[in-house]
C-alpha positions in Angstrom: -24.4 -0.2 -4.0 -21.9 -1.3 -1.8 -20.9 0.5 1.5 -17.5 -1.4 2.4 -15.2 1.0 3.8 -12.3 -1.1 4.8 -11.0 -4.7 4.3 -10.0 -6.8 7.2 -6.6 -7.8 8.2 -7.6 -11.4 8.1 -7.4 -11.1 4.3 -3.6 -12.3 4.7 -5.2 -15.9 5.5 -6.2 -16.0 1.8 -2.8 -17.5 0.8 -4.0 -19.1 -2.7 -5.6 -15.8 -3.7 -4.2 -14.7 -7.2 -6.6 -12.2 -8.2 -8.6 -9.5 -6.3 -10.9 -6.7 -7.7 -11.9 -3.9 -5.4 -13.9 -1.6 -7.4 -16.8 0.8 -6.5 -16.2 0.6 -2.9 -15.4 3.7 -0.3 -12.0 2.2 0.8 -9.6 4.9 1.9 -6.7 2.6 2.4 -5.6 -1.1 1.7 -4.2 -3.1 4.6 -0.5 -3.9 4.4 -1.3 -7.5 4.9 -2.2 -7.7 1.2 1.7 -7.6 0.6 1.7 -11.0 2.5 -0.2 -12.6 -0.3 2.7 -13.9 -2.4 0.6 -15.5 -5.0 -1.4 -12.2 -5.7 -0.6 -11.1 -9.2 -3.6 -9.4 -10.3 -5.0 -6.5 -8.1 -7.6 -4.3 -9.8 -8.6 -0.9 -8.1 -10.8 1.8 -9.2 -8.5 4.3 -7.5 -9.8 7.8 -6.3 -8.0 10.8 -4.7 -9.6 10.1 -1.5 -7.5 6.8 -1.1 -4.7 7.5 1.2 -2.8 4.3 1.3 -1.3 3.1 -1.1 -0.7 6.6 -2.5 -2.7 7.5 -5.6 0.6 7.7 -7.8 1.5 4.2 -6.7 -2.0 3.0 -7.8 -1.8 4.7 -11.1 1.5 3.0 -12.1 -0.4 -0.3 -12.2 -0.7 -3.9 -10.5 3.2 -4.6 -10.4 4.3 -1.4 -8.8 1.2 -1.5 -6.4 2.0 -5.1 -5.3 5.8 -4.2 -4.8 4.9 -1.2 -2.6 2.5 -3.3 -0.4 4.9 -6.3 -0.2 7.6 -3.7 0.9 5.3 -2.4 3.7 4.3 -5.6 4.8 8.1 -6.8 5.3 8.6 -3.7 7.1 6.0 -4.6 9.4 6.5 -8.3 9.9 10.4 -8.7 9.9 13.1 -6.4 9.0 12.1 -2.9 9.8 13.3 -1.4 6.6 10.9 0.3 4.2 12.5 1.3 0.7 10.1 3.2 -1.3 13.0 4.5 -3.8 12.1 5.2 -7.5 8.4 4.9 -7.1 7.4 8.4 -8.4 5.8 9.3 -4.8 4.5 12.9 -4.5 4.1 12.4 -0.8 4.4 9.8 1.9 1.1 8.5 3.3 0.5 9.1 6.9 -0.2 5.5 7.2 3.3 4.6 7.0 3.2 5.6 10.7 1.3 2.2 11.3 4.6 0.6 10.2 5.3 0.2 13.8 8.4 -1.9 13.2 9.9 0.5 10.9 13.7 1.4 11.8 14.8 2.7 8.5 13.0 4.1 5.4 14.6 5.0 2.1 12.9 7.2 -0.3 15.2 8.2 -3.1 14.5 9.5 -6.4 10.7 10.3 -5.9 8.9 13.7 -6.4 8.3 14.4 -2.5 8.1 18.3 -2.1 7.2 18.2 1.6 6.2 16.0 4.5 3.0 16.0 6.5 3.5 17.4 10.0 2.2 14.1 11.3 5.0 12.2 9.9 
């Protein structure tokens, strides 16, 4: 059994990484730095409802949507401060978006968000 509960931010140094499998781990959230690995095209997860970031509904839409979400989050953190999660079938916004310290503008149109967490 594996007791890994978090992935290190240093993951962004794996610039040649193209495939990552994260299964049977107790990880609650993926680090936004995964979005910096532009060559990453195959990300396999064993999602659970306890995973808070990315949101469960993003993970269930598959690798392409998952990587798009992570890349948008990473760009927000590292450069432009704009986080666009429109048309991603989100039911809620993860509290982890509060970690996007550089965020100046967020767009979340055409989702299924019914309410926001009081912490947001």
